[in-house]
C-alpha positions in Angstrom: -22.0 56.4 -35.5 -22.8 52.8 -35.8 -21.6 50.4 -38.6 -24.3 49.1 -40.9 -25.2 45.5 -39.9 -25.9 44.7 -43.6 -22.3 45.5 -44.5 -21.1 43.7 -41.5 -22.9 40.5 -42.5 -21.7 40.8 -46.1 -18.1 41.3 -45.0 -18.6 38.2 -42.6 -18.9 36.2 -45.8 -16.6 38.1 -48.4 -13.9 38.8 -45.8 -12.9 35.3 -45.5 -10.2 34.1 -47.7 -11.3 32.4 -51.1 -15.1 33.2 -50.5 -15.4 36.1 -53.0 -13.1 34.5 -55.5 -15.4 31.2 -55.3 -18.5 33.1 -55.9 -17.0 35.0 -58.8 -15.4 31.8 -60.2 -18.9 30.0 -60.3 -20.4 33.4 -61.8 -18.1 33.3 -64.7 -18.8 29.6 -65.4 -21.5 28.3 -67.8 -24.9 27.9 -65.8 -23.0 29.5 -62.9 -21.9 25.8 -62.0 -18.6 23.6 -61.9 -17.7 20.3 -60.7 -15.4 19.9 -57.7 -12.6 18.5 -59.9 -12.8 21.5 -62.3 -12.4 23.9 -59.4 -9.6 21.9 -57.8 -8.0 22.1 -61.1 -8.6 25.7 -62.0 -8.2 27.4 -58.5 -4.3 26.8 -58.2 -3.1 27.7 -54.7 -6.0 26.3 -52.9 -5.9 22.9 -51.4 -8.6 20.4 -52.0 -9.4 20.4 -48.2 -9.6 24.3 -48.2 -11.8 24.1 -51.3 -14.2 21.7 -49.6 -14.5 23.7 -46.4 -15.1 26.9 -48.3 -17.7 25.3 -50.4 -19.5 24.0 -47.4 -19.4 27.3 -45.9 -20.9 29.0 -48.8 -23.6 26.3 -49.1 -24.5 26.8 -45.6 -24.9 30.6 -46.2 -27.2 29.7 -49.0 -25.1 31.1 -51.7 -24.4 27.8 -53.5 -26.1 24.4 -53.8 -24.3 21.1 -54.1 -25.5 18.3 -56.3 -24.0 14.8 -56.0 -24.5 12.6 -59.2 -23.7 8.9 -58.6 -23.8 7.5 -62.3 -21.6 6.2 -63.6 -19.1 7.4 -60.9 -19.7 9.9 -58.2 -19.5 13.6 -59.4 -20.0 16.7 -57.1 -21.4 19.8 -58.8 -21.8 23.2 -57.3 -24.0 26.0 -58.5 -24.7 29.5 -57.3 -28.1 29.8 -55.9 -30.3 33.0 -56.8 -28.8 34.6 -53.6 -25.3 33.8 -54.7 -25.8 35.1 -58.3 -27.1 38.3 -56.9 -23.9 38.6 -54.6 -21.8 37.8 -57.7 -23.5 40.6 -59.6 -22.9 43.0 -57.0 -19.2 42.3 -57.1 -18.9 43.6 -60.8 -18.5 47.1 -59.7 -15.5 46.1 -57.3 -13.9 44.2 -60.1 -14.1 47.3 -62.4 -12.9 49.6 -59.7 -9.9 47.1 -59.3 -9.1 47.0 -63.0 -8.9 50.8 -63.1 -7.1 51.5 -59.8 -4.9 48.5 -58.9 -1.8 47.2 -60.5 -2.3 43.5 -61.0 
């Protein structure tokens, strides 16, 4: 039996540390968006460098988009794309399963 190429591709993204959590984090935010500084503050345990690398990776995968605002000072905002929002929605059953079956 061969493995499903779609599952393999999905877990190439979700299997990497922080990726699923970042998608879920943005999904839980108003307008599915957050500034880099907010994420840096809220996602404790993740270094700013790791956050930057993961956001770049998710942007390259088409799951988030980055917007840079230059007024009055530089502000970087990340938002889930439609593709990213669809992935986040598909994670809800996993979250529900974890709530029922895992001791956290």
